[in-house]
KOLZALUM-14154 format. One record per residue (C-alpha): x, y, z. Coordinates in steps of 0.001 Angstrom, whole numbers, padded with zeros to 6 digits, always signed. Layout:
<nodes>
XYZ ...
</nodes>
This chain:
<nodes>
+031039-013962-046107 +027817-012504-047467 +026169-015910-047333 +027061-016176-043627 +025605-012725-042925 +022428-013538-044828 +022050-016869-043042 +022502-015092-039703 +019836-012541-040597 +017452-015316-041666 +018009-017144-038371 +017391-013951-036410 +014160-013271-038319 +013002-016841-037737 +013786-016523-034009 +011833-013256-033771 +008848-014764-035533 +008998-017819-033274 +009161-015589-030186 +006097-013601-031248 +004231-016822-031928 +005211-018495-028652 +004806-015422-026424 +000968-015215-026567 +000611-018947-025958 +003078-018751-023082 +001004-015989-021503 -002113-018093-021832 -000311-021054-020285 +000626-018883-017294 -002996-017989-016724 -002955-014614-018455 -006642-014408-019270 -009222-011699-018760 -010494-011676-015163 -014164-012174-014449 -016118-008965-013952 -016655-008256-010238 -020119-009146-008992 -020202-006900-005925 -018317-004121-004172 -015001-004596-002382 -016061-003654+001145 -015145-004445+004747 -016290-003426+008247 -013964-001416+010465 -014302-000594+014180 -013637+003048+015112 -014959+003862+018561 -013613+007417+018993 -013075+010446+016722 -009355+009770+016997 -009870+006292+015548 -011801+007803+012632 -008918+010197+011982 -006495+007280+011985 -008710+005471+009474 -008738+008421+007064 -004987+008879+007446 -004441+005186+006700 -006465+005480+003494 -004469+008525+002391 -001139+006817+003095 -002049+003719+001081 -003336+005771-001860 -000098+007762-001934 +001800+004477-001784 +000121+003510-005072 +001285+006851-006574 -002244+008277-006635 -002701+012026-006284 -005536+012832-003879 -008379+014900-005321 -011466+015063-003085 -011331+014462+000657 -014837+014946+002031 -015274+013653+005567 -018845+014902+005770 -019899+012681+002861 -017289+010052+003743 -015557+009883+000358 -011971+010145-000899 -011188+010298-004633 -007983+010580-006642 -007013+012036-009982 -006679+009515-012845 -003140+008177-012856 -001367+006590-015827 -000335+003027-015048 +003332+002118-014990 +004700-000158-017672 +007496-002695-017251 +010635-001045-015881 +008872+002102-014652 +008981+002993-010965 +006177+005556-010697 +002481+004980-011249 +000092+002231-010150 +001255-001307-010884 -001305-003881-012000 -001758-006959-009798 -003436-009278-012312 -001159-010585-015124 -003758-009815-017787 -004011-006192-016705 -000212-005972-016519 +000107-007074-020159 -002629-004632-021140 -000865-001772-019349 +002292-002546-021332 +000508-002570-024702 -001941+000339-024290 -001874+003626-022385 -004201+002990-019434 -005218+004903-016343 -006707+004055-012958 -008752+006175-010585 -009459+005267-006941 -012587+006016-004907 -012781+005114-001214 -016002+005509+000785 -016161+005467+004598 -019721+005427+005931 -021194+004622+009377 -022586+001103+009668 -025790+000018+011396 -023836-000581+014637 -022401+002264+016703 -018635+002498+016432 -018430+000552+013151 -017879+001834+009598 -018015+000310+006123 -014870+000739+004039 -015555+000524+000283 -012665+000577-002240 -013234+000994-005989 -010594+001181-008762 -011804+002218-012234 -009771+001495-015375 -009589+003566-018583 -007867+003120-021948 -006548+005956-024089 -008219+006285-027472 -007217+008436-030452 -009545+009345-033278 -008652+007522-036504 -007145+009617-039289 -007424+009501-043067 -004238+009073-045079 -003834+008356-048794 -000093+007621-049056 +002928+006716-046988 +004105+010301-046727 +000817+011298-045079 +001556+008822-042277 +003949+011400-040825 +000895+013532-040051 -001049+010612-038564 -000693+011709-034943 -000898+015425-035581 -003525+017803-036811 -002466+017652-040453 -004316+014444-041309 -008124+014787-041166 -010250+012460-039054 -012867+010101-040492 -015425+012827-039873 -013313+015273-041853 -012172+017401-038891 -008677+018893-038952 -008258+018916-035173 -005178+018178-033134 -004751+014740-031611 -005182+015946-028037 -008461+017612-029009 -010043+014395-030294 -008517+011929-027816 -010673+010407-025071 -010608+007658-022432 -012674+004465-022729 -014035+003017-019441 -012893-000597-018996 -014575-001420-015699 -013129-002092-012278 -009824-003653-011198 -010994-006037-008474 -007544-007527-007829 -006089-004104-006993 -009159-003266-004903 -008671-006320-002689 -004962-005664-002314 -005535-002012-001430 -008282-002862+001075 -005994-005336+002863 -003214-002745+003062 -005593-000101+004459 -006784-002464+007195 -003198-003394+008058 -002115+000246+008162 -005107+001191+010343 -004397-001645+012766 -000773-000528+013107 -001777+003102+013658 -004389+002176+016252 -001912+000029+018161 +000654+002835+018184 -001922+005387+019380 -003036+003288+022380 -001775+004704+025737 +000663+002621+027738 -000809+000637+030672 -000299+002115+034158 +002010-000745+035184 +004418+000223+032404 +004613+003830+033681 +005070+003060+037438 +008649+002214+038536 +008900-001228+040093 +008914-001494+043900 +012271-002926+044839 +011233-003939+048317 +008261-005928+047051 +010341-008007+044652 +011991-010061+047392 +015254-008107+047486 +017407-009058+050404 +017499-006547+053226 +020753-004785+054043 +022812-006717+056592 +022453-005549+060207 +025260-005707+062771 +025100-008871+064828 +024732-008291+068569 +026610-010722+070742 +024488-012869+072985 +024545-012506+076748 +026964-014733+078565 +029519-014897+075812 +033145-013987+076496 +032686-010872+074468 +029863-009701+076757 +031776-010532+079922 +034821-008666+078684 +032687-005643+077921 +031208-005690+081436 +034663-005843+082987 +035985-003043+080837 +033116-000668+081602 +032738-001529+085365 +034045+001258+087590 +036152+000291+090618 +034480+000774+094036 +035189+003991+095894 +037239+003919+099086 
</nodes>
């Protein structure tokens, strides 16, 4: 019985080791590699002829940012900029928080605490009635200061303030932690820009007034409706006319 249990444990350990060896190669086979750094901004031109169209554009940006679980921070229409607070990215199985679009970033979000911060700029273009819409997503990774430990028991104080840092400081973990900039997330920028344009197009279409023909009731008489039937008058000389003349003719006076 013990031999069967031991053999089962050995098989399970071998399967776990095989999984951890195959998993990275499987990710590489699926194209999970670091994306190329973006060469330019993620920007598009938008037409907004009236102040109402500009309001719809700003509202579309706010709706899409909230849809990505970002909390709005700065909304400056004079400078044409909207920023959000840094938001921790959602891992596998989590519903809240921004979800990575690129597979490489998704794996990174599941192995390290990462954050994203959005910045959207809306500035007038060189043509009247047109604006440039610039979307930027910055990525950050959480970093803790390394601690000094001399034995296994000291590992219990590794994430607290009991174990000193490499510089010899006895500070709490949250006092020495910081965020490392990782660059931009171009895949999320492109996806967000497309959603903003789609949302703005839908809002603009809904805000357009209805054409006058849709508000005026149709003219029934002009649509070829048959006229109401009129009573038919009998023609002269018919028996019906002669009978009427006889009935209404007075006899001559004596």
